[in-house]
C-alpha positions as a printed NumPy array, in Angstrom:
array([[-17.398,  10.803,  42.319],
       [-17.024,  14.429,  41.05 ],
       [-13.234,  14.269,  41.899],
       [-13.037,  11.079,  39.705],
       [-14.792,  12.887,  36.778],
       [-12.578,  16.011,  37.363],
       [ -9.401,  13.756,  37.083],
       [-10.521,  11.967,  34.078],
       [-11.477,  15.231,  32.342],
       [ -8.121,  16.626,  33.009],
       [ -6.186,  13.271,  32.128],
       [ -7.967,  13.02 ,  28.734],
       [ -6.623,  15.981,  26.942],
       [ -2.954,  15.16 ,  28.198],
       [ -3.232,  11.576,  27.082],
       [ -4.527,  12.692,  23.604],
       [ -1.687,  15.358,  23.374],
       [  0.738,  12.604,  23.766],
       [ -0.498,  10.848,  20.637],
       [  0.628,  13.466,  18.333],
       [  1.779,  12.451,  14.762],
       [  5.27 ,  14.216,  15.004],
       [  7.73 ,  12.415,  12.968],
       [  5.116,  10.553,  10.719],
       [  6.135,  10.531,   7.113],
       [  3.744,  10.747,   4.34 ],
       [  2.528,   7.648,   2.619],
       [  4.87 ,   6.33 ,   0.105],
       [  7.941,   8.05 ,   1.789],
       [ 11.274,   6.225,   2.219],
       [ 13.009,   6.147,   5.61 ],
       [ 16.85 ,   6.749,   5.388],
       [ 17.326,   3.015,   6.306],
       [ 15.095,   1.921,   3.383],
       [ 16.784,   4.179,   1.173],
       [ 20.164,   2.649,   2.216],
       [ 19.115,  -0.78 ,   1.784],
       [ 17.482,   0.014,  -1.754],
       [ 20.863,   1.645,  -2.83 ],
       [ 22.769,  -1.419,  -1.619],
       [ 20.331,  -3.617,  -3.472],
       [ 20.72 ,  -1.585,  -6.564],
       [ 24.458,  -1.928,  -6.334],
       [ 24.205,  -5.49 ,  -5.98 ],
       [ 22.251,  -6.043,  -9.118],
       [ 24.603,  -3.803, -11.017],
       [ 27.42 ,  -5.984,  -9.734],
       [ 25.624,  -9.1  , -11.37 ],
       [ 25.806,  -7.834, -14.929],
       [ 27.736,  -9.965, -17.358],
       [ 31.082,  -8.674, -18.487],
       [ 30.921,  -7.803, -22.297],
       [ 33.282, -10.719, -23.297],
       [ 30.583, -13.118, -21.934],
       [ 27.927, -11.929, -24.415],
       [ 27.776, -12.883, -28.207],
       [ 28.985, -10.069, -30.46 ],
       [ 25.754,  -9.987, -32.223],
       [ 23.688,  -9.775, -29.165],
       [ 20.701,  -7.184, -29.215],
       [ 21.138,  -4.053, -27.247],
       [ 18.608,  -5.115, -24.795],
       [ 20.587,  -8.157, -23.711],
       [ 23.669,  -5.975, -23.281],
       [ 22.19 ,  -3.301, -21.269],
       [ 23.146,  -0.532, -24.069],
       [ 19.468,  -0.133, -24.981],
       [ 17.755,   3.044, -23.754],
       [ 15.075,   2.437, -21.168],
       [ 11.636,   1.884, -22.582],
       [  9.341,   4.923, -22.084],
       [  5.923,   4.395, -20.361]])
């Protein structure tokens, strides 16, 4: 029985050391794969913008995409 306790006492710190948080990213961080997917999605949305000739000439700036972004 004492050998079992000694083995468990030695194995526990080794097992806990293997559970390190190396490579963990902070909350809200974006992985390289996620960043690439976001860039691709933004590019797809930009490509879906209507050409200028498809909009009426008296369209407000919000419809044409020429308006400055609203401040929050």
